[in-house]
N, C-alpha and C positions, 0 to 999 in steps of 0.2 A: 483681506479679500476672502470671500467665502468660496470654497471649492464646490464644483458641481458634482453631480452623481457619478459621472464617468471618472473624474479625477480621484474621488474617494475610492471607487471600485478598483482603480489601478493600484493605489497605495495598499489596499487590503490584499490585492492579488500578489503584490511583491512580498508583503509580510507572510502570506500563505505559502509562497515559494520557499522562503527561508525556513518556515516551520516544517514544510513537507520534506525539505532536504534533511532536517533533523530526523524525521520519521524514517526516511530511506537509509540514513547512515546508522541508525540505532543498532542494526545487527552486526556492525563492524567488529565489536569485541569478540563475538562468536567466531567470525571468519578469521580474525587474527589468531585466535586460539587454535583453529584448525591448521592454519599455515605454520604456526609455531610448533605444534605437536606432530605435524605431518599425519594427522588422523582426523576423520570426521566423527569418530566416536559414535554416539547414538543420535547425533543430529540428523535432521531430514532436509532434503532439498526442496520438498513440496511447497513451502510458503514462497520461496524465491521463484519457483516455476510459475506459480499463480500470479505473482506480482509482475512478471514479464508480460503476460497477456494483458493484465490490467493497464500497464503503461503503454503497450502498443495500441490498445483501443482508445485511450484518452489522447494519445498523440494524433491518431487518425481523426478522432472527433474534433480536435481543435484546429485542424487544417482549414484554410480559407474556403475550400470547396464544400466543406460541411458546416462549419460554424465560424464565421468571420469574427475578428477581434478577440481571439482566444489564444494569443501568443503566449501568455503566462502559463496557460494550461499545457501547451506543447513543450515549453522549455523545461518545466520541472519534471514532467514525465519522461522527457528525453534523458535528463540526468538520472532519474530513478532507474530507467531501463539499463543505462550503462553500469550503474552500481549493482543491479541484480545479476547482470551477466558476469561481473567480477566475482560476486558471491558464489555463483554456480561454478565458476572455474575452480574454486577450491575443492568442490566435490568431484570434479572431473580429474583433478590432480591426485587427490588423496582418498577418494572413495573407492568402492569396489566396482566390479563390472555391472552389478545390479543398479548402482547409482548412475553409472554412465549410460546404460541402456534407457533408464527412465528419463534422464535429462534430455538426451538426444531425441527420444521418441516423442516426449511431450512438446519440446521446442519445435520439432517438425510439424506436429499436429497443430500447434498454435499458429505457425506461419501459414499453413494450409487454411486453417479456420479464418485467419485474418484476410487471406486472399479471397476466400469465398464471400465473406462479409463485405469487403471492399468492392468486389465485382457486382454483388447485388445492389449495394448502395449506389454505385455510379451508373449501373444499368437500368435500375427500376425507378429511381427517384431523381427529380430534376429541380428541386428547390432546396434552399438551405434549411427551411423548416422541416421538410420531409426527411432529408438526409440526417439532420441532427437528431431527429426523433428516432429514426431507425438505429443509428449508431449508439445513441444515448441509452437505449434499453439494454444493450450489451454492456455498456460502461457501468450501469447501475449494478447489474448482476455481479460482475467481476470486482467492482469497487467494494461492494458489501462483503464479498468473500474475503478480500484482502483485510478490510478493517476488522472483521469479526473472527479472523483466524486465531488470535490469542485467547478468545473466549472458550476455546476447546479445553483449556485447563481449569476452567471455573470450578468444575466438580471436584477436581483434585485439590484445589485450594481450600474449598469448603470442607472436604473430607479430612484433609491432613491438618487443617488450620495453620497452613504455612503458605507464604507467598514466595517461597524460594524459587519456584519456576514461573513466576509472573514478573517479567522485567518491568520495573517501575518506569524507567525513562521511555520505553516504547509505549506504554499505556498513556503516559502524560503527553507524549508527542502526538499520539493518535487523537487524543481529546482536543488538544489545542489546534491541530491541523483540521479536524472536522469542524470546529467552531469557526475558524477563520474562513474556510471555503464555503461554509453555510452562509456566512455574512456576505461573502463575495457574490454568491448566487442570488441572494435576496436583493442586493443593490441594483441588479439588472436581471430580472427574473430568468433563471435557468433551472428548471425543476429537475433536470438530470443531475447536475452538480449538487443541487439542494438535497435530493433524496439520498444519494450515495454518502455525502459528507454529513448530513444530519444523522444518519444511522451510525456513521463513524464517530461522531461526537458522543452519541448515546453509548456506544460500545466502550469508548475510552472512559467515559464517566463511570460506568458499571465496574470496569476494572480498577479504577482508582478507589471506588467505594470498598471493594473487596480488599484492596491493599491496606486501606485505612483500618479495616476491621481486623485483619489477621496478621499485620506485620509484627505486632507485639508477641504473638504466639509462635513466630517463626524461629526455628532453631538457629543459633548463631555459629554452629560448628561446621557448616558447609564450606567446602573449599571452592565451590563454584559460585561466584557472585551472580546475583539475579540479572545483572546487566549483560551477562555473557550468554544468556539463554536465547534460543532462536525464536522466531516470530510465532511459531505454533508448537 
C-alpha cells in the first residue's frame, strides 16, 4: 500500500524527533565533565540560554491555537527545553555569581519576552495563518541563532588548522537534523520550519567540510575530546 503525503510526513517527523534528540543531548559530555569536576572551567552558559528561548518559541508555535497538526514539533522542543534547563543547572551549581546573575536575568527576560509575544499573538491575530506567521518569524531568528552558534569557532579552526574545539557529533547531528526537518517542511509546505532548518543543514554541512579539511592537522595531544566541547 502506498502511503499518502501526511503519513510520510509523520514518519519523517518521528525520525526528525530522534535526530533532534541527538542534537539536544550532544552537549551532555560537557555537562558531565562540569558535574564531575565541580567546575564550569571556561565553558559558557550562553548557548544553552539561547536554546531555551528557541525551544519555548517552537513549543508555542506548535500549539493548536497557532499551528494545528504540529504535535511532533511540540514534543521534541519540550524535551529539548527540559535538557537545556538541566544543562543550565550545572552552571547554577558550580558557576560563579556572574553566571548565576546572567542565567536568572536572561531566563526572566525570555519569559517576559515570550509573554509579550504570546499576548500580541493572541490579541492581534485571529487566524491560524496569521498567528503562525507572526510566531514563525521569531522562531526563524532564534532557530538560526541556535544552529549557527558553533560557526563562531570557524575562524579559530582555519587559523589553527585544528578541529579540537569543533565537536564532530554536534556538527553531524545539526546537519542530519536540518536535512530531516527541511524534508518535513517540504512535504506539507511550512516555510518557517523550512528556512530555519534549511540554514541549519547548510551550517552543519559547512562545519563537516571544515572538519574533513582540518582533522588530519589537529594535534592529538589534547586531553579534552572534541565531543566534550560546548555548543559555541
